[in-house]
C-alpha positions as a Markdown table, in Angstrom:
| # | Residue | x | y | z |
|---|---|---|---|---|
| 1 | Unk | 18.9 | 12.5 | 17.7 |
| 2 | Unk | 19.4 | 15.6 | 15.5 |
| 3 | Unk | 20.5 | 13.4 | 12.6 |
| 4 | Unk | 17.4 | 11.2 | 13.0 |
| 5 | Unk | 15.1 | 14.2 | 13.1 |
| 6 | Unk | 16.6 | 15.6 | 9.9 |
| 7 | Unk | 16.1 | 12.3 | 8.3 |
| 8 | Unk | 12.5 | 12.1 | 9.3 |
| 9 | Unk | 12.0 | 15.7 | 8.1 |
| 10 | Unk | 13.6 | 15.0 | 4.7 |
| 11 | Unk | 11.3 | 11.9 | 4.3 |
| 12 | Unk | 8.2 | 13.9 | 5.2 |
| 13 | Unk | 9.0 | 16.5 | 2.7 |
| 14 | Unk | 9.6 | 13.9 | 0.0 |
| 15 | Unk | 6.2 | 12.2 | 0.7 |
| 16 | Unk | 4.4 | 15.6 | 0.8 |
| 17 | Unk | 5.7 | 16.4 | -2.7 |
| 18 | Unk | 4.3 | 13.1 | -3.9 |
| 19 | Unk | 0.8 | 14.0 | -2.5 |
| 20 | Unk | 0.4 | 16.6 | -5.3 |
| 21 | Unk | -2.9 | 15.9 | -7.1 |
| 22 | Unk | -1.0 | 15.7 | -10.4 |
| 23 | Unk | 1.4 | 13.1 | -9.2 |
| 24 | Unk | 1.2 | 9.7 | -11.0 |
| 25 | Unk | 1.3 | 6.3 | -9.3 |
| 26 | Unk | 4.9 | 5.9 | -10.4 |
| 27 | Unk | 5.9 | 9.2 | -8.7 |
| 28 | Unk | 4.1 | 8.2 | -5.5 |
| 29 | Unk | 5.8 | 4.8 | -5.6 |
| 30 | Unk | 9.2 | 6.3 | -6.3 |
| 31 | Unk | 8.8 | 8.7 | -3.4 |
| 32 | Unk | 8.0 | 5.8 | -1.1 |
| 33 | Unk | 10.9 | 3.8 | -2.4 |
| 34 | Unk | 13.3 | 6.8 | -1.7 |
| 35 | Unk | 11.8 | 7.2 | 1.8 |
| 36 | Unk | 12.3 | 3.6 | 2.5 |
| 37 | Unk | 15.9 | 3.8 | 1.2 |
| 38 | Unk | 16.7 | 6.9 | 3.3 |
| 39 | Unk | 15.5 | 5.2 | 6.5 |
| 40 | Unk | 17.3 | 2.0 | 5.6 |
| 41 | Unk | 20.6 | 3.9 | 5.0 |
| 42 | Unk | 20.1 | 5.8 | 8.3 |
| 43 | Unk | 19.7 | 2.5 | 10.2 |
| 44 | Unk | 22.9 | 1.0 | 8.7 |
| 45 | Unk | 25.0 | 4.1 | 9.1 |
| 46 | Unk | 24.1 | 4.6 | 12.7 |
| 47 | Unk | 23.9 | 0.8 | 13.3 |
| 48 | Unk | 20.5 | 1.7 | 14.9 |
| 49 | Unk | 22.1 | 2.5 | 18.3 |
| 50 | Unk | 18.8 | 3.7 | 19.6 |
| 51 | Unk | 17.1 | 0.3 | 19.1 |
| 52 | Unk | 16.2 | -1.1 | 22.5 |
| 53 | Unk | 13.1 | -2.4 | 24.2 |
| 54 | Unk | 12.1 | 1.0 | 25.4 |
| 55 | Unk | 12.1 | 2.3 | 21.8 |
| 56 | Unk | 9.2 | -0.1 | 20.8 |
| 57 | Unk | 5.7 | 1.3 | 21.2 |
| 58 | Unk | 2.3 | 1.2 | 19.5 |
| 59 | Unk | -0.4 | 3.4 | 18.1 |
| 60 | Unk | -4.0 | 2.7 | 17.0 |
| 61 | Unk | -6.3 | 4.0 | 14.3 |
| 62 | Unk | -9.7 | 3.0 | 12.9 |
| 63 | Unk | -10.4 | 2.0 | 9.3 |
| 64 | Unk | -14.0 | 2.3 | 8.1 |
| 65 | Unk | -15.3 | -0.3 | 5.6 |
| 66 | Unk | -16.1 | 0.9 | 2.0 |
| 67 | Unk | -18.5 | -0.5 | -0.5 |
| 68 | Unk | -16.4 | 0.2 | -3.6 |
| 69 | Unk | -13.3 | -1.6 | -2.4 |
| 70 | Unk | -12.4 | -4.8 | -0.7 |
| 71 | Unk | -13.1 | -4.6 | 3.1 |
| 72 | Unk | -9.4 | -5.2 | 3.8 |
| 73 | Unk | -7.6 | -3.0 | 1.2 |
| 74 | Unk | -6.4 | -0.5 | 3.8 |
| 75 | Unk | -5.3 | -3.2 | 6.1 |
| 76 | Unk | -3.4 | -5.0 | 3.3 |
| 77 | Unk | -1.8 | -1.7 | 2.3 |
| 78 | Unk | -0.4 | -0.8 | 5.8 |
| 79 | Unk | 0.5 | -4.4 | 6.3 |
| 80 | Unk | 2.7 | -4.3 | 3.2 |
| 81 | Unk | 4.3 | -0.9 | 4.1 |
| 82 | Unk | 4.8 | -1.8 | 7.8 |
| 83 | Unk | 6.4 | -5.2 | 7.0 |
| 84 | Unk | 8.9 | -3.6 | 4.7 |
| 85 | Unk | 9.8 | -0.9 | 7.2 |
| 86 | Unk | 10.4 | -3.0 | 10.3 |
| 87 | Unk | 7.0 | -2.5 | 11.9 |
| 88 | Unk | 4.1 | -4.9 | 12.6 |
| 89 | Unk | 0.4 | -4.5 | 12.4 |
| 90 | Unk | -2.6 | -6.4 | 13.6 |
| 91 | Unk | -6.3 | -5.7 | 13.5 |
| 92 | Unk | -9.5 | -6.2 | 15.4 |
| 93 | Unk | -12.8 | -6.3 | 13.4 |
| 94 | Unk | -15.9 | -4.6 | 14.6 |
| 95 | Unk | -19.4 | -5.0 | 13.2 |
| 96 | Unk | -22.9 | -6.4 | 13.9 |
| 97 | Unk | -25.0 | -9.4 | 13.1 |
| 98 | Unk | -28.0 | -8.9 | 10.7 |
| 99 | Unk | -31.4 | -10.6 | 11.1 |
| 100 | Unk | -30.1 | -13.5 | 9.0 |
| 101 | Unk | -27.2 | -13.9 | 11.4 |
| 102 | Unk | -24.7 | -12.7 | 8.8 |
| 103 | Unk | -21.8 | -10.7 | 10.3 |
| 104 | Unk | -21.4 | -7.3 | 8.8 |
| 105 | Unk | -18.0 | -5.7 | 9.5 |
| 106 | Unk | -18.2 | -1.9 | 9.8 |
| 107 | Unk | -14.6 | -1.1 | 10.7 |
| 108 | Unk | -11.2 | -2.4 | 11.8 |
| 109 | Unk | -9.2 | -1.2 | 14.7 |
| 110 | Unk | -5.6 | -1.3 | 13.5 |
| 111 | Unk | -2.6 | -1.4 | 15.9 |
| 112 | Unk | 0.8 | -0.5 | 14.5 |
| 113 | Unk | 3.8 | -1.6 | 16.5 |
| 114 | Unk | 7.4 | -0.5 | 16.1 |
| 115 | Unk | 10.1 | 2.1 | 16.7 |
| 116 | Unk | 8.4 | 5.6 | 16.9 |
| 117 | Unk | 10.4 | 7.1 | 14.0 |
| 118 | Unk | 9.6 | 4.2 | 11.8 |
| 119 | Unk | 5.9 | 4.2 | 12.7 |
| 120 | Unk | 5.8 | 7.9 | 11.8 |
| 121 | Unk | 7.2 | 7.2 | 8.3 |
| 122 | Unk | 4.9 | 4.2 | 7.9 |
| 123 | Unk | 1.9 | 6.3 | 8.7 |
| 124 | Unk | 3.1 | 9.1 | 6.3 |
| 125 | Unk | 3.4 | 6.5 | 3.5 |
| 126 | Unk | 0.0 | 4.9 | 4.3 |
| 127 | Unk | -1.8 | 8.3 | 4.5 |
| 128 | Unk | -0.3 | 9.3 | 1.1 |
| 129 | Unk | -1.6 | 6.1 | -0.5 |
| 130 | Unk | -5.1 | 6.4 | 1.1 |
| 131 | Unk | -5.3 | 10.0 | -0.1 |
| 132 | Unk | -4.3 | 9.3 | -3.7 |
| 133 | Unk | -5.1 | 5.7 | -4.6 |
| 134 | Unk | -8.9 | 5.9 | -4.8 |
| 135 | Unk | -8.8 | 8.7 | -7.4 |
| 136 | Unk | -6.0 | 6.9 | -9.3 |
| 137 | Unk | -8.1 | 3.7 | -9.4 |
| 138 | Unk | -11.0 | 5.7 | -10.9 |
| 139 | Unk | -8.8 | 7.3 | -13.5 |
| 140 | Unk | -7.2 | 4.0 | -14.5 |
| 141 | Unk | -10.6 | 2.4 | -14.7 |
| 142 | Unk | -11.9 | 5.1 | -17.1 |
| 143 | Unk | -8.7 | 4.7 | -19.1 |
| 144 | Unk | -9.3 | 0.9 | -19.4 |
| 145 | Unk | -13.0 | 1.5 | -20.4 |
| 146 | Unk | -11.9 | 3.9 | -23.2 |
| 147 | Unk | -9.4 | 1.4 | -24.4 |
| 148 | Unk | -12.1 | -1.2 | -24.8 |
| 149 | Unk | -14.5 | 1.2 | -26.4 |
| 150 | Unk | -11.8 | 2.1 | -29.0 |
| 151 | Unk | -11.1 | -1.5 | -29.6 |
| 152 | Unk | -14.6 | -2.7 | -30.2 |
| 153 | Unk | -16.7 | 0.3 | -31.3 |
| 154 | Unk | -15.7 | 0.3 | -35.0 |
| 155 | Unk | -15.9 | -3.5 | -35.5 |
| 156 | Unk | -19.3 | -3.9 | -33.8 |
| 157 | Unk | -20.9 | -0.7 | -35.1 |
| 158 | Unk | -22.9 | -0.4 | -31.8 |
| 159 | Unk | -23.9 | 2.7 | -29.9 |
| 160 | Unk | -21.4 | 3.4 | -27.0 |
| 161 | Unk | -24.0 | 2.7 | -24.3 |
| 162 | Unk | -25.1 | -0.5 | -25.9 |
| 163 | Unk | -21.5 | -1.6 | -26.4 |
| 164 | Unk | -20.6 | -0.9 | -22.7 |
| 165 | Unk | -23.6 | -3.0 | -21.6 |
| 166 | Unk | -22.5 | -5.8 | -23.8 |
| 167 | Unk | -18.9 | -5.6 | -22.6 |
| 168 | Unk | -20.1 | -5.8 | -19.0 |
| 169 | Unk | -22.5 | -8.7 | -19.7 |
| 170 | Unk | -19.7 | -10.6 | -21.4 |
| 171 | Unk | -17.3 | -9.7 | -18.5 |
| 172 | Unk | -14.8 | -8.1 | -20.9 |
| 173 | Unk | -15.1 | -4.9 | -18.9 |
| 174 | Unk | -14.9 | -5.8 | -15.2 |
| 175 | Unk | -17.0 | -4.1 | -12.5 |
| 176 | Unk | -15.5 | -1.1 | -10.7 |
| 177 | Unk | -15.1 | -3.1 | -7.5 |
| 178 | Unk | -13.3 | -6.0 | -9.3 |
| 179 | Unk | -11.0 | -3.5 | -11.2 |
| 180 | Unk | -10.2 | -1.4 | -8.2 |
| 181 | Unk | -9.3 | -4.4 | -6.0 |
| 182 | Unk | -7.2 | -5.9 | -8.8 |
| 183 | Unk | -5.4 | -2.6 | -9.4 |
| 184 | Unk | -4.7 | -2.2 | -5.6 |
| 185 | Unk | -3.3 | -5.7 | -5.5 |
| 186 | Unk | -1.0 | -4.9 | -8.4 |
| 187 | Unk | 0.0 | -1.7 | -6.7 |
| 188 | Unk | 1.0 | -3.5 | -3.5 |
| 189 | Unk | 3.0 | -6.1 | -5.5 |
| 190 | Unk | 4.9 | -3.3 | -7.3 |
| 191 | Unk | 5.5 | -1.5 | -4.0 |
| 192 | Unk | 6.9 | -4.6 | -2.4 |
| 193 | Unk | 9.1 | -5.0 | -5.4 |
| 194 | Unk | 10.5 | -1.5 | -5.0 |
| 195 | Unk | 11.2 | -2.0 | -1.3 |
| 196 | Unk | 13.0 | -5.3 | -2.1 |
| 197 | Unk | 15.0 | -3.5 | -4.7 |
| 198 | Unk | 16.4 | -1.2 | -2.0 |
| 199 | Unk | 17.8 | -4.2 | -0.2 |
| 200 | Unk | 19.3 | -5.7 | -3.4 |
| 201 | Unk | 21.1 | -2.4 | -4.1 |
| 202 | Unk | 23.1 | -2.6 | -0.8 |
| 203 | Unk | 26.6 | -3.9 | -0.8 |
| 204 | Unk | 27.6 | -7.1 | 1.1 |
| 205 | Unk | 28.7 | -5.2 | 4.2 |
| 206 | Unk | 25.5 | -3.1 | 4.3 |
| 207 | Unk | 23.4 | -6.2 | 3.8 |
| 208 | Unk | 25.1 | -7.9 | 6.7 |
| 209 | Unk | 24.5 | -4.9 | 9.1 |
| 210 | Unk | 20.9 | -4.5 | 7.9 |
| 211 | Unk | 20.3 | -8.2 | 8.5 |
| 212 | Unk | 21.5 | -7.9 | 12.1 |
| 213 | Unk | 19.3 | -4.8 | 12.7 |
| 214 | Unk | 16.2 | -6.6 | 11.3 |
| 215 | Unk | 16.8 | -9.6 | 13.6 |
| 216 | Unk | 17.2 | -7.4 | 16.7 |
| 217 | Unk | 14.2 | -5.3 | 15.8 |
| 218 | Unk | 12.0 | -8.4 | 15.3 |
| 219 | Unk | 13.1 | -9.9 | 18.6 |
| 220 | Unk | 12.2 | -6.6 | 20.4 |
| 221 | Unk | 8.8 | -6.4 | 18.8 |
| 222 | Unk | 8.1 | -10.1 | 19.7 |
| 223 | Unk | 9.1 | -9.4 | 23.3 |
| 224 | Unk | 6.9 | -6.3 | 23.4 |
| 225 | Unk | 3.9 | -8.2 | 22.0 |
| 226 | Unk | 4.4 | -11.5 | 23.9 |
| 227 | Unk | 1.4 | -10.9 | 26.2 |
| 228 | Unk | -0.9 | -9.7 | 23.5 |
| 229 | Unk | -3.6 | -12.0 | 22.0 |
| 230 | Unk | -3.4 | -11.1 | 18.4 |
| 231 | Unk | -6.3 | -11.3 | 16.1 |
| 232 | Unk | -5.6 | -10.7 | 12.4 |
| 233 | Unk | -8.1 | -9.6 | 9.9 |
| 234 | Unk | -9.5 | -12.3 | 7.5 |
| 235 | Unk | -8.6 | -11.1 | 4.0 |
| 236 | Unk | -11.3 | -11.7 | 1.4 |
| 237 | Unk | -10.7 | -9.9 | -1.9 |
| 238 | Unk | -13.1 | -11.7 | -4.2 |
| 239 | Unk | -12.7 | -12.1 | -8.0 |
| 240 | Unk | -9.8 | -10.2 | -9.7 |
| 241 | Unk | -9.0 | -8.8 | -13.1 |
| 242 | Unk | -5.6 | -9.7 | -14.6 |
| 243 | Unk | -5.3 | -6.5 | -16.7 |
| 244 | Unk | -6.0 | -4.3 | -13.7 |
| 245 | Unk | -3.4 | -6.2 | -11.6 |
| 246 | Unk | -0.9 | -5.7 | -14.5 |
| 247 | Unk | -1.7 | -2.0 | -14.7 |
| 248 | Unk | -1.2 | -1.4 | -11.0 |
| 249 | Unk | 2.1 | -3.3 | -10.9 |
| 250 | Unk | 3.5 | -1.6 | -14.0 |
| 251 | Unk | 2.6 | 1.8 | -12.6 |
| 252 | Unk | 4.5 | 0.9 | -9.4 |
| 253 | Unk | 7.6 | -0.7 | -11.0 |
| 254 | Unk | 8.3 | 1.3 | -14.2 |
| 255 | Unk | 8.6 | 4.8 | -12.9 |
| 256 | Unk | 10.5 | 6.1 | -15.9 |
| 257 | Unk | 7.7 | 5.1 | -18.3 |
| 258 | Unk | 4.8 | 6.8 | -16.3 |
| 259 | Unk | 3.1 | 9.8 | -17.7 |
| 260 | Unk | 1.0 | 12.2 | -15.6 |
| 261 | Unk | -2.3 | 10.5 | -15.2 |
| 262 | Unk | -4.1 | 13.9 | -14.9 |
| 263 | Unk | -2.4 | 15.4 | -17.9 |
């Protein structure tokens, strides 16, 4: 138990350091990769001796809908983090019908299921991302806008405001919503790549032990949830921007090439 507590404390400190306002996306991703690796190594070294039916429990939290982002971006984010850290999430949507009988979702109730220590780490990772990603999206969008201005300003000879309007009309510069959702998708893809890299770095014996732990954990969660009627959130992202996806994924994967975004 003492070893597990020290592991959780070490991971919490690691994620807290990544929550610095000057931290880049790459530094955030690297911290989450290291946290995932520490937990993975702990499970293998201890052979997860605490893993039993009584160790599985759940917690709930509410996610409010936001106009600037896809209605499911937080759900998609915690789903990615939980699935790669031996937990499971499901969601119930809440909202109302308009006069035109259109359903407007106002918030999701998220339920996170898994081992208590793993749930704590998953929530720490999730809260870190929710705290930092909106600002990073905004910074990267401004960076992309300036890149396009630099590219076309001299050749067109237009005023900056006129040029921006033209770029938006011609869909060269995506809307903020389109860019943000594309960037967040790229971020999740890069994050999953880092989590998978941790598995690939294990030796054969470690992979074998880890595989057995995952199977046992999955069986326990299924047993715990067998009487629940699970309703998953419908994921509708809308149109995407290829460049923003690429930027998000590169920020996540190429840590050594990331400069401070706030520098």
